[in-house]
N, C-alpha and C positions, 0 to 999 in steps of 0.2 A: 532506434526505440527500445525500450526495456523489454526484456522477454514476457510474454504472457499478459500485455497490457499492464503492467508495473509502471505506474508514473503519477505524476502530479498533474491533475484536470481542476481548472476552473470550477466551482460550483455552479457559475453561469452556465455552464455548457448541459447540466445534468437532465433538462428537459428535452433538449437536442438528441441527447444520447438514447434518452428512453423512447422519444418519437423514431429515432433509427433504428432502435430493436424492435419494437413493437409496430409501427405501421408500414417500415420500408424493409422490413427482414435483414438488416444489417448484423451479421454474426461475425466479423474480423475486424478485430480491433484498428487493424491496417487502412482499413476501408474510411471509417468512422473519422479518425486522426487525419488523414491527407487533406479532409476539408478545413482543416485549422493550420495544418503544419506542426511540425514536432521540432524536439532540439534534444540530442541525448546527452546526459550526464551522467558520469561514473561516480558511484556513490560507494564512499567505504563500508564495509561488512563487519570489520571491528571498532570497537567492541561488540556490536549488535549488529544484525541486517534490519535496516531501519523499513524494510519491506517482507519481514519475517510474517508468512500467513498461519493464520490457525484456524486449521479444521477440522481436527480429530482431538481427542482426548490427549493423545501422544504429544499433539505439537502443542496444547492447551500447559501439559506438564513442564514440557521442555519450556515455555515461555515465562512461567513461575521461576524455573532455576535462572533463568536469565535475569529477572528482574531481581531476584535475592543476589546474584553475584553482582549485579550494577548497584543495588543498597548497600553491599557490602563494600564496595570500593567508594561510597561517597554515603556516608553515614548521614549527614546533614540535607539526604534528598529525601521529600515528602512526594510520594504519589497523589494526584490530582484525585479529590475527593469524588469527583464525575466520574471516575473510570469505572 
């Protein structure tokens, strides 16, 4: 399993996750995912970590720098207006 609960979870499981946390007191992702099974996958972290997490202003600045770097490499890239 990916560290710290990093992973791709089907949205159909969101209510079960909410119930596990709120009603059952589950606090370890490994306990919750054991109900469904997991598969490990390696994700390349270059040119950018697909699981880059933004929690602080410094993280946001780093994310903006990553986006600028990627845009420079692909001038035809148009970010989503919904983002």
